[in-house]
Biotite code that builds the C-alpha atoms (Angstrom):
import biotite.structure as struc

atoms = struc.array([
    struc.Atom([-0.125, -0.084, -0.321], chain_id="A", res_id=1, res_name="LEU", atom_name="CA", element="C"),
    struc.Atom([2.567, 2.719, 1.033], chain_id="A", res_id=2, res_name="PHE", atom_name="CA", element="C"),
    struc.Atom([4.429, 1.481, -2.553], chain_id="A", res_id=3, res_name="GLU", atom_name="CA", element="C"),
    struc.Atom([0.467, 3.276, -3.837], chain_id="A", res_id=4, res_name="ILE", atom_name="CA", element="C"),
    struc.Atom([-0.052, 6.051, -1.902], chain_id="A", res_id=5, res_name="MET", atom_name="CA", element="C"),
    struc.Atom([3.948, 7.267, -1.706], chain_id="A", res_id=6, res_name="SER", atom_name="CA", element="C"),
    struc.Atom([3.627, 8.700, -5.880], chain_id="A", res_id=7, res_name="LYS", atom_name="CA", element="C"),
    struc.Atom([2.294, 12.081, -5.590], chain_id="A", res_id=8, res_name="ASP", atom_name="CA", element="C"),
    struc.Atom([0.879, 10.801, -9.367], chain_id="A", res_id=9, res_name="GLU", atom_name="CA", element="C"),
    struc.Atom([-1.774, 7.937, -7.449], chain_id="A", res_id=10, res_name="VAL", atom_name="CA", element="C"),
    struc.Atom([-2.127, 10.797, -4.169], chain_id="A", res_id=11, res_name="THR", atom_name="CA", element="C"),
    struc.Atom([-2.599, 14.511, -6.601], chain_id="A", res_id=12, res_name="LYS", atom_name="CA", element="C"),
    struc.Atom([-6.607, 13.946, -7.296], chain_id="A", res_id=13, res_name="TYR", atom_name="CA", element="C"),
    struc.Atom([-7.355, 11.959, -4.082], chain_id="A", res_id=14, res_name="TYR", atom_name="CA", element="C"),
    struc.Atom([-7.760, 14.243, -1.009], chain_id="A", res_id=15, res_name="GLY", atom_name="CA", element="C"),
    struc.Atom([-4.688, 13.330, 1.185], chain_id="A", res_id=16, res_name="MET", atom_name="CA", element="C"),
    struc.Atom([-1.734, 13.939, 1.223], chain_id="A", res_id=17, res_name="ASP", atom_name="CA", element="C"),
    struc.Atom([1.463, 10.696, -0.484], chain_id="A", res_id=18, res_name="SER", atom_name="CA", element="C"),
    struc.Atom([2.480, 8.519, 2.562], chain_id="A", res_id=19, res_name="LEU", atom_name="CA", element="C"),
    struc.Atom([5.930, 9.392, 3.987], chain_id="A", res_id=20, res_name="LYS", atom_name="CA", element="C"),
    struc.Atom([6.087, 6.272, 5.646], chain_id="A", res_id=21, res_name="SER", atom_name="CA", element="C"),
    struc.Atom([5.693, 2.219, 6.558], chain_id="A", res_id=22, res_name="LEU", atom_name="CA", element="C"),
    struc.Atom([4.262, 4.245, 9.879], chain_id="A", res_id=23, res_name="GLU", atom_name="CA", element="C"),
    struc.Atom([1.286, 6.270, 8.077], chain_id="A", res_id=24, res_name="GLU", atom_name="CA", element="C"),
    struc.Atom([0.242, 3.413, 5.873], chain_id="A", res_id=25, res_name="ALA", atom_name="CA", element="C"),
    struc.Atom([-0.284, 1.061, 8.629], chain_id="A", res_id=26, res_name="SER", atom_name="CA", element="C"),
    struc.Atom([-2.170, 3.855, 10.161], chain_id="A", res_id=27, res_name="ARG", atom_name="CA", element="C"),
    struc.Atom([-3.940, 3.962, 7.134], chain_id="A", res_id=28, res_name="LEU", atom_name="CA", element="C"),
    struc.Atom([-4.869, -0.125, 6.810], chain_id="A", res_id=29, res_name="VAL", atom_name="CA", element="C"),
    struc.Atom([-5.765, 0.842, 10.832], chain_id="A", res_id=30, res_name="ASP", atom_name="CA", element="C"),
    struc.Atom([-8.901, 3.123, 9.458], chain_id="A", res_id=31, res_name="SER", atom_name="CA", element="C"),
    struc.Atom([-9.585, 0.811, 6.842], chain_id="A", res_id=32, res_name="PHE", atom_name="CA", element="C"),
    struc.Atom([-10.266, -1.671, 9.395], chain_id="A", res_id=33, res_name="GLN", atom_name="CA", element="C"),
    struc.Atom([-11.978, 0.597, 12.090], chain_id="A", res_id=34, res_name="HIS", atom_name="CA", element="C"),
    struc.Atom([-14.634, 1.729, 9.366], chain_id="A", res_id=35, res_name="THR", atom_name="CA", element="C"),
    struc.Atom([-15.153, -1.910, 8.276], chain_id="A", res_id=36, res_name="PHE", atom_name="CA", element="C"),
    struc.Atom([-15.756, -2.551, 11.908], chain_id="A", res_id=37, res_name="LYS", atom_name="CA", element="C"),
    struc.Atom([-17.867, 0.822, 12.182], chain_id="A", res_id=38, res_name="SER", atom_name="CA", element="C"),
    struc.Atom([-19.940, 0.162, 9.498], chain_id="A", res_id=39, res_name="LYS", atom_name="CA", element="C"),
    struc.Atom([-19.192, 2.672, 7.920], chain_id="A", res_id=40, res_name="LYS", atom_name="CA", element="C"),
    struc.Atom([-16.977, 1.322, 5.110], chain_id="A", res_id=41, res_name="GLY", atom_name="CA", element="C"),
    struc.Atom([-15.638, -1.317, 3.212], chain_id="A", res_id=42, res_name="ILE", atom_name="CA", element="C"),
    struc.Atom([-11.984, -1.667, 1.297], chain_id="A", res_id=43, res_name="ARG", atom_name="CA", element="C"),
    struc.Atom([-11.136, -3.818, -1.097], chain_id="A", res_id=44, res_name="TRP", atom_name="CA", element="C"),
    struc.Atom([-7.433, -4.468, -2.204], chain_id="A", res_id=45, res_name="GLY", atom_name="CA", element="C"),
    struc.Atom([-7.189, -4.882, -6.351], chain_id="A", res_id=46, res_name="ILE", atom_name="CA", element="C"),
    struc.Atom([-4.676, -7.468, -7.218], chain_id="A", res_id=47, res_name="ILE", atom_name="CA", element="C"),
    struc.Atom([-3.047, -8.527, -10.256], chain_id="A", res_id=48, res_name="LEU", atom_name="CA", element="C"),
    struc.Atom([-4.124, -12.262, -10.428], chain_id="A", res_id=49, res_name="LYS", atom_name="CA", element="C"),
    struc.Atom([-0.617, -13.358, -12.484], chain_id="A", res_id=50, res_name="GLU", atom_name="CA", element="C"),
    struc.Atom([1.642, -12.749, -9.319], chain_id="A", res_id=51, res_name="THR", atom_name="CA", element="C"),
    struc.Atom([-0.769, -11.846, -6.185], chain_id="A", res_id=52, res_name="ASN", atom_name="CA", element="C"),
    struc.Atom([-0.164, -8.315, -5.609], chain_id="A", res_id=53, res_name="GLU", atom_name="CA", element="C"),
    struc.Atom([-1.303, -5.462, -4.686], chain_id="A", res_id=54, res_name="LEU", atom_name="CA", element="C"),
    struc.Atom([-1.898, -2.606, -6.811], chain_id="A", res_id=55, res_name="ILE", atom_name="CA", element="C"),
    struc.Atom([-4.283, -0.636, -5.540], chain_id="A", res_id=56, res_name="GLY", atom_name="CA", element="C"),
    struc.Atom([-7.655, -0.512, -2.926], chain_id="A", res_id=57, res_name="THR", atom_name="CA", element="C"),
    struc.Atom([-11.849, 0.707, -4.052], chain_id="A", res_id=58, res_name="LEU", atom_name="CA", element="C"),
    struc.Atom([-14.571, 0.494, -1.690], chain_id="A", res_id=59, res_name="GLY", atom_name="CA", element="C"),
    struc.Atom([-16.750, 2.483, -0.237], chain_id="A", res_id=60, res_name="LEU", atom_name="CA", element="C"),
    struc.Atom([-17.022, 5.104, 2.123], chain_id="A", res_id=61, res_name="ASN", atom_name="CA", element="C"),
    struc.Atom([-19.784, 7.129, 4.151], chain_id="A", res_id=62, res_name="ASN", atom_name="CA", element="C"),
    struc.Atom([-21.723, 3.728, 3.646], chain_id="A", res_id=63, res_name="LEU", atom_name="CA", element="C"),
    struc.Atom([-25.363, 3.448, 5.137], chain_id="A", res_id=64, res_name="SER", atom_name="CA", element="C"),
    struc.Atom([-27.178, 0.507, 4.616], chain_id="A", res_id=65, res_name="THR", atom_name="CA", element="C"),
    struc.Atom([-29.581, 2.632, 6.751], chain_id="A", res_id=66, res_name="TRP", atom_name="CA", element="C"),
    struc.Atom([-29.956, 5.188, 4.209], chain_id="A", res_id=67, res_name="SER", atom_name="CA", element="C"),
    struc.Atom([-29.165, 2.817, 1.164], chain_id="A", res_id=68, res_name="LYS", atom_name="CA", element="C"),
    struc.Atom([-26.212, 4.836, 0.156], chain_id="A", res_id=69, res_name="LYS", atom_name="CA", element="C"),
    struc.Atom([-22.468, 4.962, -0.176], chain_id="A", res_id=70, res_name="ALA", atom_name="CA", element="C"),
    struc.Atom([-19.358, 6.877, -2.159], chain_id="A", res_id=71, res_name="GLU", atom_name="CA", element="C"),
    struc.Atom([-16.574, 5.085, -4.090], chain_id="A", res_id=72, res_name="ILE", atom_name="CA", element="C"),
    struc.Atom([-13.104, 5.308, -4.128], chain_id="A", res_id=73, res_name="GLY", atom_name="CA", element="C"),
    struc.Atom([-10.646, 4.045, -5.532], chain_id="A", res_id=74, res_name="PHE", atom_name="CA", element="C"),
    struc.Atom([-6.801, 4.531, -6.309], chain_id="A", res_id=75, res_name="GLU", atom_name="CA", element="C"),
    struc.Atom([-4.416, 2.202, -8.499], chain_id="A", res_id=76, res_name="LEU", atom_name="CA", element="C"),
    struc.Atom([-0.668, 1.452, -9.003], chain_id="A", res_id=77, res_name="HIS", atom_name="CA", element="C"),
    struc.Atom([0.364, 4.187, -12.025], chain_id="A", res_id=78, res_name="PRO", atom_name="CA", element="C"),
    struc.Atom([2.123, 1.270, -13.603], chain_id="A", res_id=79, res_name="THR", atom_name="CA", element="C"),
    struc.Atom([-1.007, 0.117, -14.204], chain_id="A", res_id=80, res_name="TYR", atom_name="CA", element="C"),
    struc.Atom([-3.482, 2.798, -15.327], chain_id="A", res_id=81, res_name="TRP", atom_name="CA", element="C"),
    struc.Atom([-5.431, 2.499, -19.112], chain_id="A", res_id=82, res_name="ASN", atom_name="CA", element="C"),
    struc.Atom([-5.934, -0.983, -19.221], chain_id="A", res_id=83, res_name="GLN", atom_name="CA", element="C"),
    struc.Atom([-9.728, -1.987, -17.823], chain_id="A", res_id=84, res_name="GLY", atom_name="CA", element="C"),
    struc.Atom([-8.394, -3.131, -14.426], chain_id="A", res_id=85, res_name="ILE", atom_name="CA", element="C"),
    struc.Atom([-9.989, -0.022, -11.715], chain_id="A", res_id=86, res_name="THR", atom_name="CA", element="C"),
    struc.Atom([-12.874, 0.065, -14.344], chain_id="A", res_id=87, res_name="SER", atom_name="CA", element="C"),
    struc.Atom([-13.784, -4.008, -13.692], chain_id="A", res_id=88, res_name="GLU", atom_name="CA", element="C"),
    struc.Atom([-13.344, -3.926, -9.558], chain_id="A", res_id=89, res_name="ALA", atom_name="CA", element="C"),
    struc.Atom([-15.886, -0.964, -10.087], chain_id="A", res_id=90, res_name="ALA", atom_name="CA", element="C"),
    struc.Atom([-18.270, -2.768, -11.710], chain_id="A", res_id=91, res_name="LYS", atom_name="CA", element="C"),
    struc.Atom([-18.208, -6.108, -9.439], chain_id="A", res_id=92, res_name="GLU", atom_name="CA", element="C"),
    struc.Atom([-17.752, -3.493, -6.274], chain_id="A", res_id=93, res_name="VAL", atom_name="CA", element="C"),
    struc.Atom([-21.385, -1.697, -7.889], chain_id="A", res_id=94, res_name="LEU", atom_name="CA", element="C"),
    struc.Atom([-22.776, -4.745, -8.159], chain_id="A", res_id=95, res_name="ARG", atom_name="CA", element="C"),
    struc.Atom([-22.283, -6.215, -4.065], chain_id="A", res_id=96, res_name="TYR", atom_name="CA", element="C"),
    struc.Atom([-23.523, -2.710, -3.505], chain_id="A", res_id=97, res_name="SER", atom_name="CA", element="C"),
    struc.Atom([-26.968, -2.134, -5.418], chain_id="A", res_id=98, res_name="PHE", atom_name="CA", element="C"),
    struc.Atom([-27.320, -6.338, -4.736], chain_id="A", res_id=99, res_name="GLU", atom_name="CA", element="C"),
    struc.Atom([-25.809, -7.461, -1.541], chain_id="A", res_id=100, res_name="GLU", atom_name="CA", element="C"),
    struc.Atom([-25.946, -3.931, 0.473], chain_id="A", res_id=101, res_name="LEU", atom_name="CA", element="C"),
    struc.Atom([-29.173, -3.427, -2.300], chain_id="A", res_id=102, res_name="GLU", atom_name="CA", element="C"),
    struc.Atom([-27.764, -0.118, -1.761], chain_id="A", res_id=103, res_name="LEU", atom_name="CA", element="C"),
    struc.Atom([-29.643, 2.854, -3.848], chain_id="A", res_id=104, res_name="PHE", atom_name="CA", element="C"),
    struc.Atom([-27.526, 5.498, -4.596], chain_id="A", res_id=105, res_name="ARG", atom_name="CA", element="C"),
    struc.Atom([-23.266, 5.370, -5.089], chain_id="A", res_id=106, res_name="MET", atom_name="CA", element="C"),
    struc.Atom([-21.607, 8.826, -5.035], chain_id="A", res_id=107, res_name="GLY", atom_name="CA", element="C"),
    struc.Atom([-18.451, 9.425, -6.159], chain_id="A", res_id=108, res_name="ALA", atom_name="CA", element="C"),
    struc.Atom([-16.235, 13.179, -5.863], chain_id="A", res_id=109, res_name="VAL", atom_name="CA", element="C"),
    struc.Atom([-13.385, 13.947, -7.239], chain_id="A", res_id=110, res_name="THR", atom_name="CA", element="C"),
    struc.Atom([-11.337, 16.786, -8.674], chain_id="A", res_id=111, res_name="PHE", atom_name="CA", element="C"),
    struc.Atom([-12.250, 18.823, -11.498], chain_id="A", res_id=112, res_name="SER", atom_name="CA", element="C"),
    struc.Atom([-9.272, 18.253, -13.489], chain_id="A", res_id=113, res_name="GLN", atom_name="CA", element="C"),
    struc.Atom([-8.980, 14.098, -12.495], chain_id="A", res_id=114, res_name="ASN", atom_name="CA", element="C"),
    struc.Atom([-9.728, 13.446, -16.008], chain_id="A", res_id=115, res_name="GLU", atom_name="CA", element="C"),
    struc.Atom([-9.749, 10.095, -15.769], chain_id="A", res_id=116, res_name="ARG", atom_name="CA", element="C"),
    struc.Atom([-11.471, 9.340, -12.746], chain_id="A", res_id=117, res_name="SER", atom_name="CA", element="C"),
    struc.Atom([-14.489, 11.667, -14.791], chain_id="A", res_id=118, res_name="ILE", atom_name="CA", element="C"),
    struc.Atom([-14.292, 8.887, -17.832], chain_id="A", res_id=119, res_name="ARG", atom_name="CA", element="C"),
    struc.Atom([-14.172, 5.416, -15.419], chain_id="A", res_id=120, res_name="LEU", atom_name="CA", element="C"),
    struc.Atom([-17.040, 7.536, -13.498], chain_id="A", res_id=121, res_name="LEU", atom_name="CA", element="C"),
    struc.Atom([-18.530, 8.228, -17.213], chain_id="A", res_id=122, res_name="ASN", atom_name="CA", element="C"),
    struc.Atom([-18.433, 5.011, -18.566], chain_id="A", res_id=123, res_name="ARG", atom_name="CA", element="C"),
    struc.Atom([-19.528, 3.373, -15.594], chain_id="A", res_id=124, res_name="LEU", atom_name="CA", element="C"),
    struc.Atom([-23.292, 5.500, -15.928], chain_id="A", res_id=125, res_name="GLY", atom_name="CA", element="C"),
    struc.Atom([-22.556, 7.803, -12.780], chain_id="A", res_id=126, res_name="PHE", atom_name="CA", element="C"),
    struc.Atom([-24.239, 11.411, -13.532], chain_id="A", res_id=127, res_name="THR", atom_name="CA", element="C"),
    struc.Atom([-22.026, 14.655, -12.622], chain_id="A", res_id=128, res_name="MET", atom_name="CA", element="C"),
    struc.Atom([-24.738, 16.585, -10.091], chain_id="A", res_id=129, res_name="GLU", atom_name="CA", element="C"),
    struc.Atom([-22.331, 19.636, -9.478], chain_id="A", res_id=130, res_name="GLY", atom_name="CA", element="C"),
    struc.Atom([-20.259, 20.915, -6.899], chain_id="A", res_id=131, res_name="VAL", atom_name="CA", element="C"),
    struc.Atom([-18.967, 20.344, -3.614], chain_id="A", res_id=132, res_name="LEU", atom_name="CA", element="C"),
    struc.Atom([-16.824, 23.356, -2.329], chain_id="A", res_id=133, res_name="ARG", atom_name="CA", element="C"),
    struc.Atom([-14.138, 23.259, 0.174], chain_id="A", res_id=134, res_name="GLY", atom_name="CA", element="C"),
    struc.Atom([-14.899, 19.412, 0.212], chain_id="A", res_id=135, res_name="TYR", atom_name="CA", element="C"),
    struc.Atom([-11.792, 18.149, 0.090], chain_id="A", res_id=136, res_name="LEU", atom_name="CA", element="C"),
    struc.Atom([-8.441, 19.001, 2.644], chain_id="A", res_id=137, res_name="TYR", atom_name="CA", element="C"),
    struc.Atom([-5.037, 18.195, 0.605], chain_id="A", res_id=138, res_name="GLN", atom_name="CA", element="C"),
    struc.Atom([-1.800, 20.354, 0.328], chain_id="A", res_id=139, res_name="ASN", atom_name="CA", element="C"),
    struc.Atom([-2.798, 22.267, 3.255], chain_id="A", res_id=140, res_name="ASP", atom_name="CA", element="C"),
    struc.Atom([-5.743, 23.980, 1.566], chain_id="A", res_id=141, res_name="LYS", atom_name="CA", element="C"),
    struc.Atom([-9.129, 22.886, 0.932], chain_id="A", res_id=142, res_name="SER", atom_name="CA", element="C"),
    struc.Atom([-10.608, 21.737, -2.365], chain_id="A", res_id=143, res_name="HIS", atom_name="CA", element="C"),
    struc.Atom([-13.583, 22.061, -4.795], chain_id="A", res_id=144, res_name="ASP", atom_name="CA", element="C"),
    struc.Atom([-14.496, 18.565, -5.953], chain_id="A", res_id=145, res_name="VAL", atom_name="CA", element="C"),
    struc.Atom([-17.144, 17.826, -8.656], chain_id="A", res_id=146, res_name="LEU", atom_name="CA", element="C"),
    struc.Atom([-20.081, 15.613, -7.538], chain_id="A", res_id=147, res_name="MET", atom_name="CA", element="C"),
    struc.Atom([-21.535, 12.771, -8.975], chain_id="A", res_id=148, res_name="PHE", atom_name="CA", element="C"),
    struc.Atom([-24.132, 9.736, -8.233], chain_id="A", res_id=149, res_name="SER", atom_name="CA", element="C"),
    struc.Atom([-25.087, 6.398, -9.879], chain_id="A", res_id=150, res_name="LEU", atom_name="CA", element="C"),
    struc.Atom([-28.330, 5.378, -8.752], chain_id="A", res_id=151, res_name="LEU", atom_name="CA", element="C"),
    struc.Atom([-30.167, 1.242, -8.591], chain_id="A", res_id=152, res_name="LYS", atom_name="CA", element="C"),
    struc.Atom([-32.513, 1.838, -11.215], chain_id="A", res_id=153, res_name="PRO", atom_name="CA", element="C"),
    struc.Atom([-29.401, 3.227, -13.350], chain_id="A", res_id=154, res_name="GLU", atom_name="CA", element="C"),
    struc.Atom([-27.274, 0.177, -12.844], chain_id="A", res_id=155, res_name="TRP", atom_name="CA", element="C"),
    struc.Atom([-29.775, -1.828, -13.514], chain_id="A", res_id=156, res_name="GLU", atom_name="CA", element="C"),
    struc.Atom([-30.746, -0.815, -16.701], chain_id="A", res_id=157, res_name="LYS", atom_name="CA", element="C"),
    struc.Atom([-27.264, -0.224, -17.235], chain_id="A", res_id=158, res_name="LYS", atom_name="CA", element="C"),
    struc.Atom([-26.825, -4.256, -16.311], chain_id="A", res_id=159, res_name="TYR", atom_name="CA", element="C"),
    struc.Atom([-29.428, -5.375, -18.450], chain_id="A", res_id=160, res_name="GLU", atom_name="CA", element="C"),
    struc.Atom([-28.291, -3.664, -21.476], chain_id="A", res_id=161, res_name="TYR", atom_name="CA", element="C"),
    struc.Atom([-24.772, -4.730, -20.875], chain_id="A", res_id=162, res_name="GLN", atom_name="CA", element="C"),
    struc.Atom([-25.947, -8.847, -20.187], chain_id="A", res_id=163, res_name="GLN", atom_name="CA", element="C"),
    struc.Atom([-28.342, -8.620, -23.234], chain_id="A", res_id=164, res_name="LYS", atom_name="CA", element="C"),
    struc.Atom([-24.652, -7.673, -25.264], chain_id="A", res_id=165, res_name="ILE", atom_name="CA", element="C"),
    struc.Atom([-23.280, -10.472, -23.701], chain_id="A", res_id=166, res_name="LEU", atom_name="CA", element="C"),
    struc.Atom([-25.536, -13.363, -24.544], chain_id="A", res_id=167, res_name="TYR", atom_name="CA", element="C"),
])
């Protein structure tokens, strides 16, 4: 995790500063565990099938099963960018969220400059809703972000269409 999150190109639009030590990476893992135990989020590792190597993570933030909503977030080691890996993993997290957790709304926030994430969210069927002013604090500064969402009926329609294409 440190190898991924210590890279400035990974954290540039992440909403947190790059990790500087293994101890910080350990605290990040601890925070993932705490968030999971408190049922406020879930984080999965993205493992490269061929080598069993951790190459990123993705998961649900601000999870509320009672309110039927969460926000998806992800990061991937730059070596593996533009290979469809995050897309594949995100589709499974969305399926799990809508079908297993029975969520109704999935949100996503990203910096307006993060063109890769915006393209991915669009391909996944997300709609941009607007700007959240001063929403993320990083590098000693508050930043505006774009808010995206995907609702369960939209996902079902897209998933149903994709299934028809495959079969």
